[in-house]
Backbone bond lengths (Angstrom), bond angles and torsions (degrees), N, CA, C in turn:
res aa  C-N    CA-C-N  psi(-1)  N-CA   C-N-CA  omega(-1)  CA-C   N-CA-C  phi
1 M - - - 1.441 - - 1.564 109.76 -
2 T 1.322 115.62 -36.03 1.454 118.37 -176.53 1.522 115.16 -69.48
3 R 1.367 114.82 -16.55 1.454 118.82 177.34 1.542 111.81 -76.92
4 K 1.265 116.67 -21.85 1.483 122.00 -176.63 1.476 113.60 -106.31
5 L 1.300 119.87 -23.55 1.471 123.09 -176.15 1.512 110.45 -123.37
6 K 1.309 115.17 159.58 1.468 122.08 173.06 1.486 106.71 -67.54
7 I 1.337 116.36 148.09 1.439 121.38 -178.47 1.515 112.49 -61.08
8 T 1.310 117.74 -32.01 1.466 119.55 177.84 1.521 111.30 -69.38
9 D 1.320 117.15 -30.04 1.470 119.38 174.69 1.529 111.24 -70.09
10 V 1.339 115.47 -38.91 1.494 120.79 177.98 1.530 106.63 -64.34
11 Q 1.314 118.38 -41.39 1.456 122.72 -179.75 1.543 108.61 -57.24
12 W 1.297 115.81 -45.98 1.476 121.51 -177.08 1.543 109.91 -65.52
13 V 1.355 115.76 -45.65 1.494 119.05 -179.94 1.519 112.06 -61.16
14 L 1.350 116.49 -39.42 1.455 120.48 -179.42 1.509 114.14 -79.69
15 G 1.336 116.22 -13.07 1.458 121.53 -179.37 1.539 114.95 75.67
16 H 1.363 116.53 24.29 1.442 119.02 179.14 1.515 110.13 -77.62
17 A 1.312 116.76 133.50 1.471 122.99 178.15 1.514 111.31 -71.25
18 H 1.318 116.33 -33.69 1.460 120.32 -176.79 1.523 109.99 -122.17
19 L 1.314 114.69 140.98 1.484 120.84 179.15 1.512 110.96 -62.45
20 S 1.311 116.98 -34.03 1.489 120.02 176.94 1.509 113.86 -56.84
21 T 1.308 116.69 -29.36 1.461 119.47 178.51 1.517 109.29 -69.48
22 T 1.318 117.86 -42.02 1.465 122.30 179.52 1.505 110.54 -68.84
23 Q 1.355 117.69 -37.85 1.449 120.83 -177.59 1.499 113.24 -63.85
24 Q 1.295 121.62 -25.80 1.428 124.15 -178.47 1.521 111.81 -66.05
25 Y 1.325 118.55 -15.37 1.432 122.89 178.44 1.536 112.87 -88.78
26 L 1.277 116.97 -9.94 1.453 121.42 -175.32 1.502 110.42 -83.21
27 N 1.335 115.04 125.25 1.445 122.51 174.74 1.542 108.40 -137.77
28 P 1.324 116.67 91.51 1.450 118.12 -174.99 1.538 111.58 -65.90
29 L 1.332 113.33 147.65 1.457 119.48 175.38 1.531 110.85 -74.64
30 P 1.290 118.75 143.91 1.478 119.41 -179.44 1.508 113.36 -53.00
31 E 1.330 117.51 -42.74 1.450 117.86 -179.15 1.550 113.91 -66.50
32 D 1.333 116.58 -26.54 1.444 120.39 175.40 1.516 111.20 -71.34
33 V 1.368 116.39 -40.22 1.444 119.28 178.47 1.525 110.31 -64.10
34 I 1.320 115.98 -46.01 1.454 120.31 -179.95 1.522 111.36 -63.08
35 A 1.289 118.24 -42.70 1.435 121.40 176.88 1.529 113.42 -60.23
36 S 1.326 115.14 -42.52 1.459 118.99 176.45 1.512 113.85 -64.97
37 V 1.296 117.90 -40.37 1.476 121.26 177.38 1.516 110.21 -66.15
38 L 1.290 118.58 -43.88 1.491 122.85 178.28 1.516 110.21 -63.04
39 A 1.350 118.54 -37.71 1.475 121.18 179.00 1.526 109.48 -68.58
40 H 1.332 117.00 -38.15 1.455 120.81 178.24 1.534 110.25 -59.99
41 Y 1.368 114.55 -48.59 1.479 116.53 -179.64 1.501 111.89 -68.45
42 A 1.284 118.31 -31.24 1.497 120.31 176.89 1.538 109.35 -63.79
43 R 1.311 116.28 -43.66 1.479 119.49 177.73 1.526 111.60 -61.98
44 Q 1.331 116.63 -38.72 1.452 120.31 178.49 1.523 109.68 -66.95
45 A 1.322 117.86 -38.37 1.479 122.85 -176.68 1.526 108.65 -66.52
46 E 1.334 119.09 -32.81 1.425 121.98 -179.89 1.518 111.46 -59.14
47 G 1.324 116.83 -35.25 1.439 120.66 -177.18 1.523 112.65 -97.39
48 A 1.308 117.76 -4.80 1.470 120.97 179.56 1.543 112.14 -83.64
49 S 1.309 114.61 156.77 1.453 119.85 -178.44 1.525 109.88 -83.39
50 A 1.314 119.78 -20.86 1.481 121.68 179.97 1.507 109.44 -78.39
51 P 1.316 117.64 145.58 1.452 121.81 174.04 1.542 112.23 -58.60
52 A 1.311 116.06 146.42 1.459 120.93 -178.20 1.511 112.81 -57.95
53 E 1.310 118.88 -29.36 1.472 123.05 178.61 1.535 111.30 -59.65
54 Q 1.299 115.22 -34.79 1.445 119.23 -178.33 1.519 111.59 -77.12
55 L 1.323 117.62 -17.35 1.460 121.41 -177.51 1.551 110.58 -101.29
56 R 1.323 116.58 8.06 1.467 119.89 -178.69 1.546 110.95 -59.30
57 L 1.304 115.04 135.33 1.478 119.50 -179.08 1.489 110.72 -101.64
58 E 1.304 116.35 140.47 1.455 122.05 170.81 1.532 107.86 -126.59
59 Y 1.280 116.41 130.51 1.446 120.64 179.40 1.529 109.33 -100.10
60 R 1.315 116.52 135.84 1.470 122.05 178.28 1.542 107.38 -78.24
61 P 1.319 119.29 127.38 1.453 121.85 -178.91 1.496 113.81 -53.91
62 E 1.331 115.95 -37.74 1.474 117.76 -178.15 1.543 111.01 -66.97
63 T 1.310 116.86 -31.23 1.487 118.52 175.64 1.528 111.46 -69.37
64 L 1.280 115.77 -42.86 1.487 119.84 178.72 1.527 110.67 -63.20
65 S 1.350 116.35 -39.79 1.445 116.94 -179.64 1.537 112.93 -67.06
66 V 1.341 118.45 -29.72 1.435 122.70 174.56 1.535 109.16 -67.96
67 L 1.363 115.55 -44.10 1.471 120.28 -178.04 1.503 111.28 -65.91
68 F 1.303 117.08 -44.57 1.476 120.76 -170.92 1.498 114.62 -106.84
69 G 1.353 117.99 -1.30 1.424 120.81 172.94 1.492 117.62 71.42
70 K 1.312 117.16 26.48 1.477 118.66 175.66 1.537 108.93 -151.60
71 D 1.286 114.27 162.46 1.445 119.71 -178.11 1.530 110.11 -82.75
72 L 1.319 116.19 113.36 1.477 120.93 -178.33 1.543 113.93 -103.08
73 Q 1.321 115.14 11.97 1.483 117.65 -177.55 1.502 110.54 -79.74
């Protein structure tokens, strides 16, 4: 439900008095987190004076495995 609706809408549907109660059910997928971070940096690159090639991000597999708890190599 949280992929299609704003979290405050989900809060209302579930009848939670506090947003923190709704947030405890959120567990983003690793690929969603990575896509969001890449989109953030792409938006920043659009306004930057440096060419986008210089702002290209590379993630170290060992870092991702620590974050997401699995071997992504």
